[in-house]
N, C-alpha and C positions, 0 to 999 in steps of 0.2 A: 189311636187308643193309647193311653198312658201305659208304659211298661212297668213291670214290677221293679225293674232296676232303678226307675226314677224315685221309688220309695224305699230304696235299699236301707234297711235298718237291721241292727243286730239285737235289739231289745226283745224281739218276739221269738228268738231262738230258744229251744228247750235248754234247761239248765245244763244238761250233759254237753250240748253243743257249745255253749259258752265256756264251759270248763275245758273243753278240748282245744279251743282257739289258741291259747299260748303254746301248747305242745305242737300244733300244726305249724304255727309260725316259726318255732324253733327249728323244726325239721326242714322247712323250706329255706329259711334265711341262712342257715349254716352252710348251705350249698353255694352261696354266693362267693365265699372265699375260695372255694375250689374252682369255681368258674373263672375267677380272676387269675388264678394260677395257670389254668389251661388256655385262657384267651390272650393274655399279655404277651406271649412269645410272637403273636401275629400282628399286634397293633399296639401303639403307644397308649398310655392310660387315658388321657383326655380324649383322644380320637376314638378309642374303644367305647368309652362311656357316651360320647356324643352320638355315635351310631346307635348305641343301645337305646338312648332316650328318644331319638328320632323315630326309630322303629316302633317303640312303645306308643308314641303319639299317633303314628299312622294307624295303629289299631284302636286306640281309645277315642280319638276325635270322631271318626265316623259312627262308632257305637253310641256315643253321647248324642250326636245329632239325630241319628235315625230313631233312637229310642226316646227322644225329646226329654232327656234328663235335664233337670234345672241346673242353672249356673248360679254361682254366688250372687247375692242380691245387691251388693254395693261395691263401688270402687275401693272403698277402704278395706273390705274383706278380701278383695282380689289382691291388694297389696300385701296384706298379712299372709295370705296363702303363698304368694310368690316368695316372700322372705323365708317362710318356713321351708319351702322347696329348696332355696339356695343353701340352707343349713343341712336339712335332712338328706337331700340327694346330692347337691353340688359339693359342699364341703366334706360331708362324710364319705361318700363313695369316691370322690376325687382324691381325698387324702389316703384312703385305704388302698386304692388301686395304684397310686403313685408310690406309696411305701413298698408295696409288693414288687412293683416294677424296679425299684432301687435295690432290691435284694432281700427284703425282709420276708421270711417264710410266711405263707398264707395262714398257717395255724397259729403262729405267734401274733400276727396282726389281729386275728380273731380274738385271741385272749386279751390283748391290750385294749381293744375297744369294749371288752367286757367290764372295764372300769366305769363305763357310762352310768350304771345304776348308782354308783357312789356319788358321782358328780351331780346327777339329777336329784338324788335324795337330799344332798346338802342344800341345793337351791330351791327345791320344791316346797320346803317349809315356809321360808320367808316370802316366796313369790306366789305360791298357789295355796298355801295353807294345808298341804298334804303332809302327813307324818308316817314314818315307818314304825312298825311294831318292834318289840325287842327281838323276836325271833327273826324278823327280816334283817335287822341290823347284824345279828350274828351270822346269818347266811351270806350277807354281802361282805362282811369282814373276812370270812373264810375264803370267799372268792378272790378278794384282794390279796390275801396271803398266797394263794395258789399262783396267781398271775405274777406276783413279785418273785416267787421262787423260779418260775420259768424264765422270766426276763433276766434274773440274776445269773442263771446258768449260761446265758449267752454273753455275759460280759467278758471282754478279752482286752487286756492291756495292749494297746498298739494303735496304729494309725486309724483304723476303722472303728475303734471302740467296742464294737460287737462282732461276733463271729459271723462273717458273711455279709454284713451290711453296716452302714455308717450312721452318723447322727442325723443326716438328712432324712433317711427312711423313718427313723424314730419320730422326728419332728412332724413329718407328714402324717403319720398315723395318729400322733397326738392332736394335730389339727382336726383330723376326722373325728376323734373322740369328743373334742369340744363342739364340733358341728352338730353331731347327733344329740349330745346332751342339751345344748341350748335350743336346738330345733324342736326337741320333744317338749320342752317347757314352753317355748313360744307357741307351738301349735295348740297345746292344751289351754293356754291362756287366751289366745286371740282367734283361734280357728274352730271353736267348738261347733259352730253352725255350718261348717264347711260340708257341702255335698261330696260324698266320697269320690265318685268317678270324675266329675267335672273339676273338683278340687285337685285331684291327682294330675289332671292335664295341666292346670296352671303351675303346679309345682314342677312338673317335668319341663315345661316350657322355660321356666326360670333357670333350672339347672342346666338344660341344654344350651341356653345362651351363655351361661358362665363357662361351661366346659368347652363350648365351641370357640370362644375367645381364647381360652387357654391353649387349645390345639393350634389355633392360627398363630399365636405368638411364640409358642415354645416347642412345637413338634413338627415333624416332617409330614404328618397326616397320611403316611403310606400304610397300606394294609396288605398283608400276605394272606389272601383269601384261601381257605382250605376247608375240608369237611369238618375238621375239629373245631375251627373257629366258628363256622356257621352253626354247628350244633350247640356250641357253648353260648353263642349269642342268642339263639332261639330259646334256650333254657333260661337265660338271664332275663330276657324280655317277658316271656309268658309266665314263668313261675315266680321270679323275683320282683320284677318291676310292676307287675300287675297283681298277681295273687297275693304274694307276701306283703307288699306295701299296703294293699287294701286291708289286710288283716291287722297290720301294725296300727294304721290309723283308727281302725275300729277298736282295737285294744286301748289306745290312748283316750279315745272318746268315751268308751264304756267304763274303763276301770281306772283312769287317771294316769298321769305321767309315770308314777312309780310302778304301776302294774306293767306298763309297756317296758319300763326299764328292767324289771325282773326278767322279762322274756329275753332281753339282750344278754343278761348275765347267764341265763341258762344256755343261750345259744353259744356264747363264747366258751363256757366251760364244757358243754357237751361236744362242741367241735374239737376242743383240745384233746378229748379222748380218742378222736378219730384222726388226729393230725400228727401221729408219731412220725410218719414218713415225711410230711411237710416240714415239721420242725426238726 
């Protein structure tokens, strides 16, 4: 018998439920930066993320098969979904985790990727025909000013350029910023008919392959297993890689790439308020 999951849609939710989705996403997604901070002492970044994606796939694949959830209808759509996964999961999470691993505070990394709405807004007009309102531009501009002030306070004349981390960490998080910005636009343009759950599996497969190669080439692949690492991994898999990502894809599909981008800005600035210790 077909499962309700095979017809997973957000269009029929009450208006209050739809309005709450960005706030719920912000709450869940902001914990990912904290998870990176707690998990990276026990595993290198690409190894950490590879394990996370494999565990996520071990949960999602049986669910999709047992519930007979439909898969994308064409090889072309499979390819588009895989590319979006390389950007949204591989480049973004790989860049953020590697930057934190190189010494950038988790709170500062969260604030930097908060620039994503600005990049998305710049390209969404010519690529997707989406436009920001005047109020949205003001809000995004204020967010940029806040992020610039925090980054400026970290500038330090010397060998490392910044207090506690070097240019490599900044470049890594910048690559993450580009990945999530381009991935959001790419998914909105080419993956609008993507089934949420089976599409997420394809995205994670692509990202796991990318990060698995990175771990093989550049890391020792050693993990110091501990209760802290296991609990952190469980949270990142269940809450971030499944619940929050499905919410993000629903936001992109329902409200456009700019709507999804505004959630990221709220996430970064909201996390900044709670990251005084991290920064």
